[in-house]
C-alpha positions in Angstrom: 7.4 -37.9 8.9 7.0 -37.7 4.7 7.0 -33.9 3.1 4.0 -35.4 0.5 1.5 -37.2 0.7 -1.4 -38.5 -1.9 -5.4 -38.4 -1.1 -7.5 -41.0 -2.8 -10.4 -41.7 -3.2 -11.5 -45.3 -5.2 -15.4 -46.2 -6.3 -16.9 -49.3 -3.8 -18.2 -51.2 -6.5 -22.1 -52.6 -6.7 -22.5 -55.2 -4.0 -18.6 -54.2 -2.5 -17.5 -52.5 0.1 -15.1 -50.2 1.3 -13.4 -52.9 3.3 -13.2 -55.0 0.5 -11.2 -52.2 -1.2 -9.1 -51.5 2.2 -8.0 -54.6 2.4 -7.3 -55.5 -1.3 -5.5 -52.4 -1.2 -2.9 -53.3 2.0 -2.5 -56.6 -0.1 -1.1 -54.9 -3.1 0.3 -52.2 -1.4 2.5 -54.7 1.2 3.3 -56.6 -2.3 4.3 -54.8 -4.3 5.2 -51.5 -2.6 6.2 -52.1 0.7 7.6 -49.2 1.9 4.6 -47.0 1.1 2.7 -46.3 4.3 -1.1 -46.1 4.6 -3.8 -44.7 6.2 -7.4 -44.5 6.1 -9.2 -40.6 5.7 -12.3 -40.4 7.8 -14.4 -38.5 5.9 -17.8 -38.4 8.1 -20.9 -38.3 5.6 -21.1 -35.1 5.0 -24.5 -32.6 3.4 -24.8 -33.0 -0.4 -27.0 -30.5 -1.4 -27.8 -30.8 -5.1 -25.4 -31.6 -7.9 -25.2 -27.9 -9.0 -24.5 -26.8 -5.9 -21.3 -29.4 -6.2 -20.3 -28.4 -9.5 -20.3 -24.5 -8.4 -18.3 -25.8 -5.7 -16.0 -27.8 -7.3 -14.7 -24.1 -9.5 -13.6 -22.7 -5.8 -12.2 -26.0 -4.7 -8.7 -25.5 -6.5 -8.3 -22.4 -5.5 -8.5 -22.2 -2.4 -6.5 -25.3 -1.7 -3.9 -23.1 -3.6 -4.7 -20.7 -1.2 -5.0 -22.9 2.0 -1.0 -24.7 1.2 0.3 -21.0 0.6 -0.7 -19.9 3.4 0.5 -22.7 5.6 4.0 -22.9 3.8 4.2 -19.0 4.6 3.7 -19.6 8.3 6.2 -22.6 8.1 8.4 -20.7 6.3 8.4 -17.7 8.4 9.3 -20.1 11.5 12.1 -21.4 10.2 13.4 -17.9 9.9 12.6 -17.2 13.4 14.3 -20.0 14.8 17.4 -18.9 12.0 17.6 -15.5 13.1 17.7 -16.6 16.9 19.8 -19.5 16.5 16.4 -22.1 18.4 14.8 -25.4 17.8 11.4 -25.1 18.9 9.4 -28.4 19.0 8.3 -30.0 16.2 5.5 -28.2 14.9 1.8 -29.6 16.0 -1.8 -29.9 15.3 -4.0 -29.9 19.0 -0.5 -30.9 20.8 -0.6 -33.8 17.7 2.8 -34.3 15.2 1.3 -32.8 11.5 1.9 -35.8 9.5 0.3 -37.5 12.9 -3.0 -35.1 12.5 -2.9 -35.7 8.7 -2.7 -39.4 8.6 -5.1 -39.9 12.0 -7.2 -37.6 10.5 -10.2 -37.4 12.6 -13.6 -34.4 11.2 -14.4 -32.3 14.2 -17.7 -31.9 14.0 -18.1 -29.1 16.6 -16.5 -26.6 14.6 -17.9 -27.7 11.5 -21.0 -29.6 11.5 -21.8 -32.1 9.7 -24.8 -30.9 8.4 -24.1 -27.5 7.7 -24.1 -27.1 3.7 -20.2 -28.0 2.2 -20.0 -24.2 0.7 -21.2 -23.0 4.2 -18.3 -25.6 5.8 -15.4 -24.0 3.0 -16.6 -20.3 3.4 -15.8 -20.9 7.2 -12.4 -22.4 6.5 -11.4 -19.9 3.6 -12.3 -17.0 5.8 -10.8 -18.8 8.8 -7.6 -18.3 7.2 -7.7 -15.8 5.3 -8.0 -14.2 9.3 -5.0 -16.2 10.0 -2.9 -14.1 7.1 -4.0 -10.7 7.6 -2.6 -11.4 11.2 0.2 -12.9 10.4 0.8 -10.2 7.4 0.6 -6.8 10.1 2.4 -8.5 12.9 5.6 -9.5 10.9 5.3 -5.9 9.5 5.9 -5.0 12.9 8.7 -7.1 13.3 10.6 -6.5 10.7 10.1 -2.2 10.9 12.0 -3.1 14.5 14.5 -4.6 12.8 15.2 -2.1 10.3 15.2 0.1 13.0 18.2 -2.0 14.7 19.7 -2.4 10.7 20.2 1.6 10.3 21.2 1.9 13.9 24.0 -0.9 13.1 25.0 0.4 9.6 25.3 3.7 11.4 28.0 1.5 14.3 29.6 -0.3 11.5 29.5 1.8 8.2 32.4 3.5 7.0 33.2 6.9 9.2 31.8 8.8 6.1 28.5 7.4 7.1 28.5 5.9 10.6 27.7 7.1 14.1 31.0 9.6 15.2 29.4 9.3 19.7 31.6 6.0 20.5 34.8 7.3 18.0 35.1 11.0 20.1 36.2 11.1 24.0 35.1 14.3 25.9 39.2 15.5 26.1 39.1 14.9 21.6 36.6 18.1 21.1 37.7 21.6 22.6 34.6 23.7 22.6 35.2 27.6 24.0 33.8 31.0 23.3 36.8 31.1 20.4 38.0 28.0 19.6 36.0 24.6 18.2 36.9 21.4 17.0 36.1 20.4 14.1 36.2 16.8 13.0 37.6 15.7 9.8 36.9 12.3 8.0 40.8 11.7 5.0 41.0 8.7 3.1 43.0 6.5 4.1 45.9 7.4 1.1 45.3 11.1 1.6 46.2 11.3 5.7 49.9 12.6 4.8 48.4 15.3 2.8 46.3 15.5 5.1 48.2 16.5 7.7 50.1 18.9 5.7 48.2 20.6 5.0 45.7 21.4 7.0 47.2 23.6 9.0 47.1 26.3 5.7 43.7 25.4 4.8 42.9 28.7 6.5 44.2 31.3 8.9 43.8 30.9 12.8 44.3 27.2 12.4 46.2 25.9 15.5 49.7 24.5 14.6 50.1 20.6 15.3 46.1 20.8 16.7 45.4 17.5 14.1 45.1 14.0 15.5 43.8 10.3 14.6 40.9 9.2 16.7 40.5 6.0 14.3 41.1 4.4 11.1 38.9 2.2 9.1 39.4 0.4 6.0 38.5 3.3 3.6 39.2 6.9 5.8 40.8 8.2 8.7 39.1 10.3 11.3 41.5 13.4 12.7 40.4 16.3 14.9 41.1 19.6 14.4 41.2 23.4 15.9 40.9 25.8 14.9 39.4 29.6 15.2 35.0 29.9 15.4 35.3 32.6 13.2 37.0 30.5 10.2 34.8 27.4 10.6 33.0 27.9 7.7 35.9 28.8 5.5 37.9 26.1 6.6 35.2 23.5 5.7 35.1 24.8 2.1 38.7 24.4 1.6 39.1 21.0 2.9 35.7 20.1 1.0 37.8 21.0 -2.2 40.9 18.8 -1.3 38.1 16.4 -1.1 38.6 15.6 2.8 34.9 15.7 4.8 34.0 17.6 7.6 31.5 15.4 10.0 28.5 17.8 11.9 29.4 16.7 15.4 28.4 17.8 18.7 29.9 15.9 21.5 26.4 15.3 24.0 26.7 13.6 26.8 22.6 12.9 27.0 22.5 12.4 23.4 25.3 9.7 23.5 23.4 7.5 26.1 19.7 8.7 25.0 21.1 7.0 21.8 22.4 3.7 23.6 19.0 3.3 25.5 17.5 3.6 22.2 19.2 0.6 21.2 19.0 -1.6 24.2 14.9 -0.9 23.7 14.9 -2.2 20.2 17.1 -4.8 21.2 15.0 -6.2 23.8 11.7 -4.7 22.0 13.1 -6.8 19.1 13.3 -10.0 21.2 10.4 -10.2 22.6 8.2 -9.6 19.1 10.4 -12.0 17.9 9.1 -14.6 20.5 5.8 -13.8 20.8 6.0 -13.9 16.9 7.4 -17.2 17.0 4.7 -18.4 19.1 1.9 -17.0 17.7 3.3 -18.4 14.0 4.1 -22.3 15.7 -0.3 -21.7 17.6 -1.4 -20.4 14.0 0.3 -23.2 12.2 -1.7 -25.8 13.7 -5.3 -23.9 13.2 -4.0 -23.4 9.2 -3.4 -26.8 9.0 -6.6 -28.2 10.9 -8.4 -25.8 9.0 -6.7 -27.2 5.5 -7.5 -30.7 6.5 -11.3 -30.3 6.7 -11.5 -28.6 3.4 -9.1 -31.2 1.9 -11.8 -33.4 3.1 -14.6 -32.1 1.4 -12.8 -31.7 -1.4 -12.1 -35.4 -1.7 -16.2 -35.8 -0.5 -17.6 -33.5 -3.1 -15.2 -34.6 -6.3 -16.1 -38.3 -5.3 -19.8 -37.8 -5.8 -18.6 -35.7 -8.7 -16.6 -38.8 -10.1 -18.9 -41.8 -9.0 -22.5 -40.5 -8.9 -24.7 -41.0 -5.3 -25.3 -42.2 -2.9 -21.7 -41.5 -1.9 -20.1 -44.7 -1.5 -16.0 -44.5 -1.9 -13.1 -45.6 -0.1 -10.9 -42.5 1.1 -7.4 -43.2 2.5 -4.4 -41.2 2.2 -0.6 -42.6 1.1 2.7 -41.7 1.0 5.0 -43.3 -2.2 8.5 -42.8 -2.5 9.1 -41.1 -5.4 10.9 -44.7 -7.0 7.1 -45.7 -5.7 4.7 -43.4 -8.1 4.6 -45.2 -10.8 3.1 -49.0 -9.3 1.6 -46.6 -6.6 -0.6 -45.3 -9.5 -0.8 -48.8 -11.1 -2.4 -50.5 -8.3 -5.1 -47.6 -7.6 -6.0 -48.1 -10.8 -5.9 -51.4 -10.9 -8.7 -51.0 -8.1 -11.3 -48.0 -9.7 -13.7 -49.5 -12.2 -12.0 -51.2 -14.8 -15.1 -50.0 -17.3 -14.0 -46.2 -16.8 -9.8 -46.7 -17.1 -10.3 -46.2 -20.6 -11.5 -42.5 -20.7 -8.6 -41.3 -18.3 -5.2 -41.0 -19.3 -2.1 -42.0 -17.5 0.7 -39.9 -16.2 3.1 -40.7 -18.5 0.2 -40.1 -21.6 -0.6 -37.1 -20.7 2.0 -34.0 -21.7 3.3 -31.5 -19.4 1.1 -28.7 -21.4 -2.1 -30.9 -21.1 -1.5 -31.9 -17.2 -1.5 -28.1 -15.9 -4.3 -27.5 -17.6 -6.1 -30.3 -16.4 -5.1 -30.2 -13.2 -3.9 -33.4 -11.9 -7.0 -35.3 -9.9 -8.2 -35.2 -13.8 -5.3 -37.6 -15.6 -6.8 -40.9 -13.1 -9.4 -43.2 -12.8 -10.5 -42.2 -9.4 -9.9 -38.8 -7.3 -6.2 -38.0 -6.7 -4.5 -35.1 -4.7 -1.3 -34.4 -3.3 -1.0 -32.2 0.1 2.9 -30.7 0.3 3.9 -29.7 3.7 6.7 -28.4 2.6 
């Protein structure tokens, strides 16, 4: 599947037909750029309206196209991110059950959804509103999913961070703690390289420390976790003296209920994350199809209106889709220009003649003697 397509229209000259232009285009592509896929782009007979309405609509078309392309890419990136995190690959993206590239290259207008007798501005506004609503829904759903991920990440940081910040409930057992009327056990976080200093000094940091009561429970890359047992009434003095020596006393109260509650909270968050990830992925795949379908109908309106503004009334042009390789672009552009009205070609600059700055100001459709714009799928 190509990732980039050109949607173009070529004018049908007096006494000519779109079939004649199509046959000539097929022959030239086959002869000079045979590896360029070429398809008809079927646009129905839309309601033209007035020239003023077309000119007014034309001002909004580029902006609306950029918006719809952006939403399409945003949803696609979200799908890729969800698949990367879950390690799963969903089936290829589809539109109404059809692969994305097939939907584009075999485009059929949905008259039930977008009646051809409706004014073009009404069709464009309806398409824009639908895509905008999907974008708003995406923001809400992604925010909900990211909120759960943030909560889980915060818990995981507490579970896997250094001993100075991590949750200690998984490291401390009931038998490590003494809490009685007169005695209490404190937990000290000691620098990995200060353990000898701790063992040599903890008994003298204050009075009434139980001798040889310190036991190492855990060690990571930076710190070691020690217990120390002492009388309740000197606990505050011990904390102060320990801090002055560079030892951190962690507040901790062992509670089986609290430990179990945290475990249940973690399990629920993980289940919620998996559930939201699955539902968000399914929603994104469905919504991508809806956005892409809306975008292609918009492209049809855009090509139709710009062709009338370029070639005049009545509508008489050939619309097609091409997917040239990068190396074939110059040749294909030359073929398309050769099939345009040669008398007008002198008024249009080729890609090479248009400086980068001017090309950006004029827009791609204004650099050729025929209507052309690009659809980027990625």
